Phi, psi and omega in degrees: 000135178273131168246146181220153180285156177304325181295314182297319178298316180296322174302311177302316174294320181291314179300318182297317176298313180298312186291347178286337185283131181298119182106350170275122180255346185189142180217131171237137179243128183237098180290331186290324179270350179075029183232155180229128181246120178238134172258126184207163182256115192292341176286338175256333189220143177240175192291324181292334174286330177285323178294324179297321181292324176293308181300321173303334184270004174099010183248149175265161185241130173247133183269000000 
């Protein structure tokens, strides 16, 4: 059985939620800084959809 620390799991969940969106090509999560960097196609996905994807994982978004 594979065991991972909670930080790794959260990063994996957030990256996965974002990359499931059509138009998101990459996502990097920095939990220590509280930031997410996303490469995306603006013609396919918008910021609100990405915020929703993160909030669905149980995290709040600060503008």
